[in-house]
N, CA, C and O atoms as CSV, one atom per row, in Angstrom:
chain,resi,resn,atom,element,x,y,z
A,1,UNK,N,N,1.005,-1.079,0.243
A,1,UNK,CA,C,-0.123,-0.019,-0.098
A,1,UNK,C,C,1.024,1.232,0.142
A,1,UNK,O,O,1.820,1.374,1.070
A,2,UNK,N,N,0.782,2.092,-1.089
A,2,UNK,CA,C,1.533,3.367,-0.951
A,2,UNK,C,C,1.246,4.320,0.078
A,2,UNK,O,O,0.073,4.436,0.433
A,3,UNK,N,N,2.173,5.051,0.637
A,3,UNK,CA,C,2.121,6.216,1.729
A,3,UNK,C,C,1.287,7.126,0.975
A,3,UNK,O,O,1.400,7.115,-0.251
A,4,UNK,N,N,0.483,7.897,1.517
A,4,UNK,CA,C,-0.492,9.116,1.174
A,4,UNK,C,C,0.127,10.154,1.746
A,4,UNK,O,O,0.195,11.174,1.061
A,5,UNK,N,N,0.646,10.173,2.925
A,5,UNK,CA,C,1.254,11.572,3.374
A,5,UNK,C,C,2.676,11.286,3.918
A,5,UNK,O,O,2.986,10.385,4.697
A,6,UNK,N,N,3.500,12.239,3.352
A,6,UNK,CA,C,4.966,11.911,4.011
A,6,UNK,C,C,4.971,12.462,5.579
A,6,UNK,O,O,4.306,13.337,6.133
A,7,UNK,N,N,5.911,11.651,6.007
A,7,UNK,CA,C,6.241,11.926,7.498
A,7,UNK,C,C,6.671,13.438,7.740
A,7,UNK,O,O,7.114,14.125,6.819
A,8,UNK,N,N,6.526,13.877,8.939
A,8,UNK,CA,C,7.118,15.375,9.173
A,8,UNK,C,C,8.509,15.451,8.859
A,8,UNK,O,O,8.890,16.446,8.244
A,9,UNK,N,N,9.344,14.553,9.183
A,9,UNK,CA,C,10.758,14.527,8.813
A,9,UNK,C,C,10.978,14.823,7.332
A,9,UNK,O,O,11.793,15.647,6.915
A,10,UNK,N,N,10.161,14.061,6.565
A,10,UNK,CA,C,10.129,14.004,4.759
A,10,UNK,C,C,9.705,15.570,4.518
A,10,UNK,O,O,10.382,16.347,3.844
A,11,UNK,N,N,8.660,15.859,5.076
A,11,UNK,CA,C,8.228,17.220,4.843
A,11,UNK,C,C,9.078,18.342,5.001
A,11,UNK,O,O,9.172,19.222,4.145
A,12,UNK,N,N,9.740,18.335,6.140
A,12,UNK,CA,C,10.671,19.270,6.413
A,12,UNK,C,C,11.897,19.254,5.471
A,12,UNK,O,O,12.531,20.249,5.119
A,13,UNK,N,N,12.094,18.191,5.179
A,13,UNK,CA,C,13.356,17.837,4.094
A,13,UNK,C,C,13.108,18.489,2.926
A,13,UNK,O,O,13.935,19.185,2.337
A,14,UNK,N,N,11.627,18.215,2.461
A,14,UNK,CA,C,11.403,18.754,1.280
A,14,UNK,C,C,11.342,20.429,1.140
A,14,UNK,O,O,11.732,21.075,0.167
A,15,UNK,N,N,10.774,20.932,2.319
A,15,UNK,CA,C,10.713,22.176,2.407
A,15,UNK,C,C,12.158,22.966,2.378
A,15,UNK,O,O,12.418,23.998,1.759
A,16,UNK,N,N,12.881,22.314,3.084
A,16,UNK,CA,C,14.321,23.083,3.283
A,16,UNK,C,C,15.028,22.880,1.781
A,16,UNK,O,O,15.642,23.863,1.368
A,17,UNK,N,N,14.999,21.727,0.951
A,17,UNK,CA,C,15.483,22.014,-0.383
A,17,UNK,C,C,14.711,22.772,-1.205
A,17,UNK,O,O,15.328,23.226,-2.168
A,18,UNK,N,N,13.398,23.093,-1.126
A,18,UNK,CA,C,12.650,24.128,-2.091
A,18,UNK,C,C,13.120,25.556,-1.560
A,18,UNK,O,O,13.281,26.509,-2.323
A,19,UNK,N,N,13.315,25.615,-0.258
A,19,UNK,CA,C,14.000,26.876,0.150
A,19,UNK,C,C,15.132,27.295,-0.333
A,19,UNK,O,O,15.319,28.450,-0.715
A,20,UNK,N,N,16.077,26.275,-0.354
A,20,UNK,CA,C,17.408,26.346,-0.695
A,20,UNK,C,C,17.500,26.608,-2.221
A,20,UNK,O,O,18.285,27.457,-2.644
A,21,UNK,N,N,16.678,25.864,-3.083
A,21,UNK,CA,C,16.858,25.993,-4.682
A,21,UNK,C,C,16.147,27.301,-4.771
A,21,UNK,O,O,16.746,28.115,-5.474
A,22,UNK,N,N,14.925,27.758,-4.198
A,22,UNK,CA,C,14.522,28.938,-4.455
A,22,UNK,C,C,15.426,30.280,-4.057
A,22,UNK,O,O,15.347,31.304,-4.735
A,23,UNK,N,N,16.119,30.196,-3.124
A,23,UNK,CA,C,17.286,31.221,-2.719
A,23,UNK,C,C,18.256,31.384,-3.810
A,23,UNK,O,O,18.674,32.465,-4.224
A,24,UNK,N,N,18.640,30.000,-4.319
A,24,UNK,CA,C,19.786,29.907,-5.244
A,24,UNK,C,C,19.084,30.807,-6.586
A,24,UNK,O,O,19.664,31.790,-7.047
A,25,UNK,N,N,18.105,30.440,-6.985
A,25,UNK,CA,C,17.590,30.793,-8.162
A,25,UNK,C,C,17.404,32.339,-8.016
A,25,UNK,O,O,17.783,33.120,-8.888
A,26,UNK,N,N,16.771,32.744,-6.809
A,26,UNK,CA,C,16.523,34.343,-6.758
A,26,UNK,C,C,17.664,34.964,-6.526
A,26,UNK,O,O,17.709,36.133,-6.910
A,27,UNK,N,N,18.704,34.477,-5.952
A,27,UNK,CA,C,20.188,35.356,-6.191
A,27,UNK,C,C,20.972,35.078,-7.345
A,27,UNK,O,O,22.011,35.703,-7.558
A,28,UNK,N,N,20.528,34.136,-8.150
A,28,UNK,CA,C,21.254,34.049,-9.592
A,28,UNK,C,C,22.446,33.251,-9.536
A,28,UNK,O,O,23.365,33.430,-10.334
A,29,UNK,N,N,22.483,32.259,-8.512
A,29,UNK,CA,C,23.770,31.647,-8.470
A,29,UNK,C,C,23.380,30.215,-9.273
A,29,UNK,O,O,22.307,29.612,-9.243
A,30,UNK,N,N,24.545,29.895,-9.961
A,30,UNK,CA,C,24.524,28.668,-10.461
A,30,UNK,C,C,25.390,27.636,-9.326
A,30,UNK,O,O,25.986,28.029,-8.323
A,31,UNK,N,N,25.278,26.390,-9.748
A,31,UNK,CA,C,25.747,25.370,-8.652
A,31,UNK,C,C,27.195,25.427,-8.535
A,31,UNK,O,O,27.696,24.902,-7.541
A,32,UNK,N,N,27.939,25.980,-9.391
A,32,UNK,CA,C,29.491,26.294,-9.252
A,32,UNK,C,C,29.524,27.263,-8.320
A,32,UNK,O,O,30.273,27.052,-7.367
A,33,UNK,N,N,28.848,28.382,-8.339
A,33,UNK,CA,C,28.891,29.421,-7.359
A,33,UNK,C,C,28.521,29.094,-5.893
A,33,UNK,O,O,29.104,29.484,-4.881
A,34,UNK,N,N,27.426,28.296,-5.986
A,34,UNK,CA,C,26.876,27.496,-4.702
A,34,UNK,C,C,27.996,26.926,-4.037
A,34,UNK,O,O,28.376,27.325,-2.936
A,35,UNK,N,N,28.551,25.980,-4.690
A,35,UNK,CA,C,29.677,25.258,-3.897
A,35,UNK,C,C,30.805,25.991,-3.494
A,35,UNK,O,O,31.490,25.666,-2.525
A,36,UNK,N,N,31.074,27.205,-4.377
A,36,UNK,CA,C,32.126,27.901,-3.837
A,36,UNK,C,C,31.810,28.707,-2.469
A,36,UNK,O,O,32.625,28.820,-1.553
A,37,UNK,N,N,30.602,29.208,-2.470
A,37,UNK,CA,C,29.890,29.928,-1.260
A,37,UNK,C,C,29.859,28.947,-0.254
A,37,UNK,O,O,30.342,29.242,0.839
A,38,UNK,N,N,29.386,27.859,-0.426
A,38,UNK,CA,C,29.215,26.777,0.723
A,38,UNK,C,C,30.534,26.257,1.217
A,38,UNK,O,O,30.687,25.818,2.357
A,39,UNK,N,N,31.695,26.342,0.103
A,39,UNK,CA,C,32.931,25.691,0.709
A,39,UNK,C,C,32.945,24.034,0.646
A,39,UNK,O,O,33.517,23.323,1.472
A,40,UNK,N,N,32.195,23.562,-0.508
A,40,UNK,CA,C,32.193,22.182,-0.740
A,40,UNK,C,C,32.398,21.735,-2.126
A,40,UNK,O,O,32.209,22.491,-3.079
A,41,UNK,N,N,32.724,20.698,-2.230
A,41,UNK,CA,C,33.056,20.109,-3.707
A,41,UNK,C,C,31.498,19.766,-4.343
A,41,UNK,O,O,30.442,19.859,-3.717
A,42,UNK,N,N,31.652,19.384,-5.634
A,42,UNK,CA,C,30.579,19.234,-6.442
A,42,UNK,C,C,29.633,18.165,-5.823
A,42,UNK,O,O,28.449,18.335,-5.532
A,43,UNK,N,N,30.443,16.919,-5.660
A,43,UNK,CA,C,29.871,15.897,-5.165
A,43,UNK,C,C,29.089,16.078,-3.852
A,43,UNK,O,O,27.982,15.567,-3.683
A,44,UNK,N,N,29.706,16.817,-2.948
A,44,UNK,CA,C,29.267,17.137,-1.793
A,44,UNK,C,C,27.806,17.928,-1.940
A,44,UNK,O,O,26.776,17.581,-1.363
A,45,UNK,N,N,27.913,18.820,-2.644
A,45,UNK,CA,C,26.612,19.585,-3.025
A,45,UNK,C,C,25.410,18.864,-3.483
A,45,UNK,O,O,24.270,19.222,-3.186
A,46,UNK,N,N,25.765,17.570,-4.409
A,46,UNK,CA,C,24.645,16.951,-4.819
A,46,UNK,C,C,24.261,15.895,-3.755
A,46,UNK,O,O,23.170,15.327,-3.822
A,47,UNK,N,N,25.070,15.655,-2.864
A,47,UNK,CA,C,24.832,14.789,-1.754
A,47,UNK,C,C,23.886,15.451,-0.874
A,47,UNK,O,O,22.821,14.936,-0.535
A,48,UNK,N,N,24.321,16.703,-0.475
A,48,UNK,CA,C,23.431,17.566,0.369
A,48,UNK,C,C,22.026,17.780,-0.131
A,48,UNK,O,O,21.091,17.872,0.665
A,49,UNK,N,N,21.854,17.864,-1.491
A,49,UNK,CA,C,20.661,18.101,-2.142
A,49,UNK,C,C,19.783,16.770,-1.967
A,49,UNK,O,O,18.574,16.846,-1.743
A,50,UNK,N,N,20.363,15.718,-2.064
A,50,UNK,CA,C,19.606,14.304,-2.012
A,50,UNK,C,C,19.203,13.951,-0.466
A,50,UNK,O,O,18.214,13.276,-0.178
A,51,UNK,N,N,20.168,14.540,0.543
A,51,UNK,CA,C,19.907,14.250,1.982
A,51,UNK,C,C,19.874,15.598,2.539
A,51,UNK,O,O,21.020,15.864,2.898
A,52,UNK,N,N,19.001,16.670,2.799
A,52,UNK,CA,C,19.075,17.669,3.370
A,52,UNK,C,C,19.593,17.684,4.858
A,52,UNK,O,O,20.084,18.640,5.459
A,53,UNK,N,N,19.359,16.355,5.331
A,53,UNK,CA,C,19.837,16.504,6.915
A,53,UNK,C,C,21.203,16.337,7.148
A,53,UNK,O,O,21.668,16.282,8.287
A,54,UNK,N,N,21.936,16.246,6.031
A,54,UNK,CA,C,23.484,16.380,6.079
A,54,UNK,C,C,23.866,17.618,5.979
A,54,UNK,O,O,25.064,17.792,6.200
A,55,UNK,N,N,23.178,18.641,5.690
A,55,UNK,CA,C,23.824,20.072,5.646
A,55,UNK,C,C,24.273,20.568,6.879
A,55,UNK,O,O,23.638,20.348,7.910
A,56,UNK,N,N,25.402,21.273,6.861
A,56,UNK,CA,C,25.966,21.509,8.150
A,56,UNK,C,C,25.576,22.979,8.442
A,56,UNK,O,O,25.234,23.654,7.471
A,57,UNK,N,N,25.586,23.529,9.622
A,57,UNK,CA,C,25.053,24.816,10.027
A,57,UNK,C,C,25.766,25.889,9.176
A,57,UNK,O,O,25.177,26.803,8.599
A,58,UNK,N,N,27.152,25.668,9.161
A,58,UNK,CA,C,27.965,26.671,8.504
A,58,UNK,C,C,27.466,26.735,6.908
A,58,UNK,O,O,27.252,27.810,6.348
A,59,UNK,N,N,27.320,25.538,6.303
A,59,UNK,CA,C,26.939,25.684,4.831
A,59,UNK,C,C,25.525,26.491,4.883
A,59,UNK,O,O,25.499,27.392,4.044
A,60,UNK,N,N,24.561,26.402,5.523
A,60,UNK,CA,C,23.339,26.791,5.486
A,60,UNK,C,C,23.498,28.370,5.754
A,60,UNK,O,O,22.993,29.206,5.005
A,61,UNK,N,N,24.203,28.672,6.821
A,61,UNK,CA,C,24.410,30.051,7.156
A,61,UNK,C,C,25.115,30.750,5.940
A,61,UNK,O,O,24.654,31.831,5.573
A,62,UNK,N,N,26.123,30.254,5.332
A,62,UNK,CA,C,26.884,30.797,4.188
A,62,UNK,C,C,25.897,31.285,3.063
A,62,UNK,O,O,25.947,32.378,2.497
A,63,UNK,N,N,24.953,30.231,2.834
A,63,UNK,CA,C,24.020,30.352,1.794
A,63,UNK,C,C,22.941,31.441,2.130
A,63,UNK,O,O,22.457,32.211,1.301
A,64,UNK,N,N,22.639,31.394,3.445
A,64,UNK,CA,C,21.680,32.602,3.968
A,64,UNK,C,C,22.315,33.771,3.971
A,64,UNK,O,O,21.609,34.755,3.749
A,65,UNK,N,N,23.544,33.953,4.177
A,65,UNK,CA,C,24.146,35.235,4.111
A,65,UNK,C,C,24.379,35.762,2.769
A,65,UNK,O,O,24.173,36.934,2.454
A,66,UNK,N,N,24.923,34.624,1.800
A,66,UNK,CA,C,24.931,35.218,0.423
A,66,UNK,C,C,23.619,35.708,-0.386
A,66,UNK,O,O,23.478,36.633,-1.186
A,67,UNK,N,N,22.630,34.664,0.160
A,67,UNK,CA,C,21.337,34.912,-0.765
A,67,UNK,C,C,20.419,36.045,-0.112
A,67,UNK,O,O,19.502,36.630,-0.688
A,68,UNK,N,N,20.825,36.229,1.136
A,68,UNK,CA,C,19.968,37.351,1.823
A,68,UNK,C,C,18.509,36.899,2.146
A,68,UNK,O,O,17.636,37.765,2.206
A,69,UNK,N,N,18.218,35.663,2.344
A,69,UNK,CA,C,16.994,35.360,2.730
A,69,UNK,C,C,17.263,33.846,3.745
A,69,UNK,O,O,18.286,33.165,3.821
A,70,UNK,N,N,15.965,33.666,4.427
A,70,UNK,CA,C,16.098,32.435,5.162
A,70,UNK,C,C,15.915,31.075,4.453
A,70,UNK,O,O,14.962,30.895,3.696
A,71,UNK,N,N,16.740,30.218,4.677
A,71,UNK,CA,C,16.721,28.944,4.216
A,71,UNK,C,C,16.312,27.765,5.200
A,71,UNK,O,O,15.566,26.874,4.795
A,72,UNK,N,N,16.796,27.772,6.462
A,72,UNK,CA,C,16.597,26.797,7.424
A,72,UNK,C,C,15.011,27.113,7.971
A,72,UNK,O,O,14.438,28.202,8.010
A,73,UNK,N,N,14.558,25.905,8.337
A,73,UNK,CA,C,13.329,25.884,9.107
A,73,UNK,C,C,13.496,25.557,10.478
A,73,UNK,O,O,14.067,24.531,10.849
A,74,UNK,N,N,12.917,26.572,11.383
A,74,UNK,CA,C,12.961,26.386,12.668
A,74,UNK,C,C,12.243,25.115,13.025
A,74,UNK,O,O,11.165,24.805,12.519
A,75,UNK,N,N,12.996,24.262,14.073
A,75,UNK,CA,C,12.397,23.068,14.605
A,75,UNK,C,C,11.464,23.638,15.775
A,75,UNK,O,O,11.988,24.480,16.505
A,76,UNK,N,N,10.335,23.324,15.994
A,76,UNK,CA,C,9.670,23.560,17.050
A,76,UNK,C,C,9.960,22.510,18.321
A,76,UNK,O,O,10.458,21.397,18.155
A,77,UNK,N,N,9.596,23.011,19.512
A,77,UNK,CA,C,9.830,22.095,20.698
A,77,UNK,C,C,8.432,21.506,21.020
A,77,UNK,O,O,7.364,22.116,20.978
A,78,UNK,N,N,8.659,20.056,21.388
A,78,UNK,CA,C,7.259,19.423,21.673
A,78,UNK,C,C,6.939,19.785,23.024
A,78,UNK,O,O,7.799,19.943,23.890
A,79,UNK,N,N,5.516,19.937,23.238
A,79,UNK,CA,C,5.093,20.130,24.597
A,79,UNK,C,C,4.892,19.002,25.278
A,79,UNK,O,O,4.185,18.151,24.737
A,80,UNK,N,N,5.389,18.759,26.452
A,80,UNK,CA,C,5.547,17.558,27.392
A,80,UNK,C,C,4.497,17.667,28.419
A,80,UNK,O,O,4.407,16.814,29.302
């Protein structure tokens, strides 16, 4: 039976990647520029796109600073 609704983790991962790609397009950066801004190799860049959980804070902050917009998603605290 196929899943009809993605898990919360999958939804946050998709939203993060959408924010990242949108910021990249708005700022007019290509993948080579983004790799240089983030300080990573091309293979690492593609790995990060496939698995957004592997982004480091330094990479996200570098992109946010270069693009001038918010990429990361604030995680909410669960009420106990």
